[in-house]
Every structure is written in C-alpha cells, then in structure tokens.
DSSP file (Angstrom, degrees, kcal/mol; ACC not computed):
  #  RESIDUE AA STRUCTURE BP1 BP2  ACC     N-H-->O    O-->H-N    N-H-->O    O-->H-N    TCO  KAPPA ALPHA  PHI   PSI    X-CA   Y-CA   Z-CA
    1    1 A M              0   0    0      0, 0.0     2,-0.1     0, 0.0     6,-0.1   0.000 360.0 360.0 360.0 139.0   74.0   86.1   95.9
    2    2 A A        -     0   0    0      4,-0.1     2,-0.3     1,-0.1     5,-0.0  -0.433 360.0-139.7 -72.6 146.6   73.8   87.6   99.3
    3    3 A G    >   -     0   0    0     -2,-0.1     3,-1.0     4,-0.1     4,-0.2  -0.762  48.5 -13.4-110.7 154.6   73.6   91.4   99.4
    4    4 A G  T >> S-     0   0    0     -2,-0.3     3,-0.7     1,-0.2     4,-0.6  -0.298 120.9 -11.4  69.5-139.0   75.1   94.0  101.6
    5    5 A D  H 3> S+     0   0    0      1,-0.2     4,-2.2     2,-0.2     3,-0.3   0.719 121.8  74.2 -73.1 -22.2   76.9   93.3  104.8
    6    6 A D  H <> S+     0   0    0     -3,-1.0     4,-1.1     1,-0.2    -1,-0.2   0.854  90.4  57.7 -62.5 -35.1   75.8   89.7  104.9
    7    7 A F  H <4 S+     0   0    0     -3,-0.7     4,-0.3    -4,-0.2    -1,-0.2   0.909 115.9  33.3 -63.2 -42.5   78.1   88.6  102.2
    8    8 A Y  H  < S+     0   0    0     -4,-0.6    -2,-0.2    -3,-0.3    -1,-0.2   0.763 120.4  47.5 -87.8 -26.0   81.3   89.8  104.0
    9    9 A S  H >< S+     0   0    0     -4,-2.2     3,-0.5     1,-0.2    -1,-0.2   0.531  87.2  87.9 -94.0  -5.2   80.3   89.1  107.6
   10   10 A R  T 3< S+     0   0    0     -4,-1.1    -1,-0.2     1,-0.2    -2,-0.1   0.920 100.4  27.0 -62.1 -47.3   78.9   85.6  107.1
   11   11 A D  T 3  S+     0   0    0     -4,-0.3    -1,-0.2    -3,-0.2    -2,-0.1   0.308  98.3 107.8-100.8   8.9   82.2   83.7  107.6
   12   12 A R    <   -     0   0    0     -3,-0.5    -3,-0.0    -4,-0.1    -4,-0.0  -0.603  69.7-116.4 -88.3 147.4   84.0   86.2  109.8
   13   13 A P        -     0   0    0      0, 0.0    -1,-0.1     0, 0.0    -2,-0.0  -0.229  32.2-102.9 -71.5 170.8   84.6   85.6  113.5
   14   14 A D  S    S+     0   0    0      1,-0.3    -2,-0.0     2,-0.1     0, 0.0   0.880 119.9  34.8 -62.7 -38.4   83.0   87.8  116.2
   15   15 A N  S    S+     0   0    0      1,-0.1    -1,-0.3     2,-0.1     0, 0.0  -0.830  72.3 176.6-117.1  90.5   86.3   89.6  116.7
   16   16 A P        +     0   0    0      0, 0.0     2,-0.2     0, 0.0    -1,-0.1   0.525  43.7 108.1 -78.0  -4.3   88.0   89.8  113.3
   17   17 A E  S    S-     0   0    0      1,-0.1     2,-0.2    -4,-0.0    -2,-0.1  -0.518  70.0-123.6 -76.1 139.5   91.0   91.8  114.4
   18   18 A L        -     0   0    0     -2,-0.2     2,-0.1     1,-0.1    -1,-0.1  -0.520  25.7-109.7 -79.5 147.1   94.3   90.0  114.5
   19   19 A A        -     0   0    0     -2,-0.2     2,-0.3     1,-0.1    -1,-0.1  -0.435  43.3 -92.4 -71.3 151.5   96.3   89.9  117.7
   20   20 A E        -     0   0    0      1,-0.2    -1,-0.1    -2,-0.1     4,-0.0  -0.505  37.1-167.8 -67.3 123.4   99.5   91.9  117.8
   21   21 A D        +     0   0    0     -2,-0.3    -1,-0.2     1,-0.2    -2,-0.0   0.595  69.5  19.9 -92.8 -10.8  102.3   89.5  116.7
   22   22 A R  S    S-     0   0    0      0, 0.0    -1,-0.2     0, 0.0     2,-0.1  -0.988  87.0 -99.9-153.3 149.1  105.2   91.8  117.7
   23   23 A P        -     0   0    0      0, 0.0     2,-0.2     0, 0.0    -2,-0.0  -0.405  38.0-130.5 -69.9 146.5  105.6   94.8  120.0
   24   24 A R        +     0   0    0     -2,-0.1     2,-0.6    -4,-0.0    -4,-0.0  -0.636  68.7   1.2 -94.6 155.0  105.7   98.2  118.3
   25   25 A G  S    S-     0   0    0     -2,-0.2     2,-0.1     1,-0.1     0, 0.0  -0.598  72.3-156.5  78.8-116.1  108.2  100.9  118.8
   26   26 A G        -     0   0    0     -2,-0.6    -1,-0.1     5,-0.0    -2,-0.0   0.019   8.5-122.3 108.6 140.7  110.9   99.8  121.2
   27   27 A G    >>  -     0   0    0     -2,-0.1     3,-1.6     1,-0.0     4,-0.7  -0.298  42.1 -77.8-104.1-170.1  113.2  101.8  123.3
   28   28 A P  G >4 S+     0   0    0      0, 0.0     3,-0.5     0, 0.0    -1,-0.0   0.765 125.1  64.7 -63.2 -24.1  116.9  102.1  123.7
   29   29 A E  G 34 S+     0   0    0      1,-0.2     4,-0.1     3,-0.0    -3,-0.0   0.717  98.4  55.3 -72.3 -17.8  117.0   98.9  125.7
   30   30 A D  G <4 S+     0   0    0     -3,-1.6    -1,-0.2     2,-0.1     3,-0.0   0.688  91.6  84.9 -86.8 -19.3  115.8   97.0  122.6
   31   31 A R  S << S-     0   0    0     -4,-0.7     2,-0.2    -3,-0.5    -5,-0.0  -0.582  91.6-104.7 -83.1 144.1  118.6   98.2  120.3
   32   32 A P        -     0   0    0      0, 0.0     2,-0.6     0, 0.0    -1,-0.1  -0.504  37.5-131.8 -66.2 133.0  121.9   96.4  120.3
   33   33 A H        +     0   0    0     -2,-0.2     2,-0.3    -4,-0.1    -4,-0.0  -0.760  38.1 156.9 -93.5 122.3  124.4   98.5  122.1
   34   34 A S        -     0   0    0     -2,-0.6     3,-0.5     1,-0.0     4,-0.2  -0.965  46.1-129.4-139.6 159.0  127.7   99.1  120.5
   35   35 A G  S  > S+     0   0    0     -2,-0.3     4,-1.7     1,-0.2     3,-0.3   0.293  80.9 102.1 -89.0   9.8  130.4  101.7  120.7
   36   36 A H  H  > S+     0   0    0      1,-0.2     4,-2.1     2,-0.2    -1,-0.2   0.895  77.7  53.2 -63.8 -39.9  130.6  102.3  117.0
   37   37 A H  H  > S+     0   0    0     -3,-0.5     4,-1.9     1,-0.2    -1,-0.2   0.839 106.2  54.3 -66.4 -30.1  128.6  105.5  117.1
   38   38 A V  H  > S+     0   0    0     -3,-0.3     4,-2.0    -4,-0.2    -1,-0.2   0.926 109.1  47.2 -67.4 -44.1  130.9  106.9  119.7
   39   39 A W  H  X S+     0   0    0     -4,-1.7     4,-2.2     1,-0.2    -2,-0.2   0.866 109.1  54.8 -66.2 -35.6  134.0  106.3  117.5
   40   40 A I  H  X S+     0   0    0     -4,-2.1     4,-2.2     1,-0.2    -1,-0.2   0.929 108.9  47.3 -63.3 -44.4  132.3  107.8  114.5
   41   41 A W  H  X S+     0   0    0     -4,-1.9     4,-2.4     1,-0.2    -2,-0.2   0.879 110.5  52.4 -66.2 -36.3  131.6  111.0  116.4
   42   42 A W  H  X S+     0   0    0     -4,-2.0     4,-2.4     2,-0.2    -1,-0.2   0.899 109.9  49.1 -64.7 -38.9  135.2  111.2  117.6
   43   43 A L  H  X S+     0   0    0     -4,-2.2     4,-2.4     2,-0.2    -2,-0.2   0.892 110.7  50.3 -66.3 -39.2  136.4  110.8  114.1
   44   44 A V  H  X S+     0   0    0     -4,-2.2     4,-2.3     2,-0.2    -2,-0.2   0.925 112.1  47.3 -63.7 -44.5  134.1  113.6  112.9
   45   45 A V  H  X S+     0   0    0     -4,-2.4     4,-2.4     1,-0.2    -2,-0.2   0.919 112.5  49.2 -64.0 -43.5  135.3  115.9  115.7
   46   46 A A  H  X S+     0   0    0     -4,-2.4     4,-2.4     1,-0.2    -1,-0.2   0.900 111.0  50.3 -63.4 -40.5  138.9  115.1  114.9
   47   47 A A  H  X S+     0   0    0     -4,-2.4     4,-2.5     2,-0.2    -1,-0.2   0.911 110.8  48.9 -64.9 -41.8  138.4  115.8  111.2
   48   48 A V  H  X S+     0   0    0     -4,-2.3     4,-2.6     2,-0.2     5,-0.2   0.914 111.4  49.7 -64.0 -42.5  136.7  119.1  111.9
   49   49 A I  H  X S+     0   0    0     -4,-2.4     4,-2.4     2,-0.2    -2,-0.2   0.923 112.3  47.5 -62.8 -43.9  139.5  120.1  114.2
   50   50 A L  H  X S+     0   0    0     -4,-2.4     4,-2.3     2,-0.2    -2,-0.2   0.911 112.2  49.4 -64.7 -41.7  142.1  119.2  111.6
   51   51 A I  H  X S+     0   0    0     -4,-2.5     4,-1.7     1,-0.2    -2,-0.2   0.937 113.7  45.6 -63.1 -45.8  140.3  121.0  108.8
   52   52 A L  H  X S+     0   0    0     -4,-2.6     4,-2.2     1,-0.2    -1,-0.2   0.879 110.9  54.5 -64.0 -37.2  140.0  124.2  111.0
   53   53 A F  H  X S+     0   0    0     -4,-2.4     4,-0.6    -5,-0.2    -2,-0.2   0.924 111.1  43.9 -62.6 -44.8  143.6  123.9  112.0
   54   54 A F  H  < S+     0   0    0     -4,-2.3    -1,-0.2     1,-0.2    -2,-0.2   0.769 113.3  52.2 -74.5 -25.3  144.8  123.8  108.4
   55   55 A I  H  < S+     0   0    0     -4,-1.7    -2,-0.2    -5,-0.2    -1,-0.2   0.914 117.8  35.3 -73.1 -42.7  142.5  126.6  107.3
   56   56 A F  H  <        0   0    0     -4,-2.2    -2,-0.2     1,-0.2    -1,-0.2   0.326 360.0 360.0 -98.4   7.4  143.6  129.0  110.0
   57   57 A I     <        0   0    0     -4,-0.6    -1,-0.2    -5,-0.1    -2,-0.1   0.481 360.0 360.0 -80.7 360.0  147.3  128.2  110.3
C-alpha cells in the first residue's frame, strides 16, 4: 500500500478544484421583482393606524 501523500495524489489532476458552477450572491437585479412586499407594508401600516385609532379614541 502506498504511504502518505502518494496514495491520495496519485489519481488526482494537477488542479483538483472544481470550477464554479453557479454565481454566488446575486444582487437585487437577480431577484424576481413583484409588488407584493409593497402591499404587505401598506397593510401593516393601515393595521397599526387602526389599532392606534381604536386605542386612543
């Protein structure tokens, strides 16, 4: 049996690292743009206003 580094490096290519198969990260341009988050925030604001209105009336 081969000893040390020879056992693992025998069948490996010169550059054993794999190429990147997909980009990492991604910015806002990569995300699908929808208006759902805007409507959610409007609903949250309206609910807070209504709750405050009924508390202080």
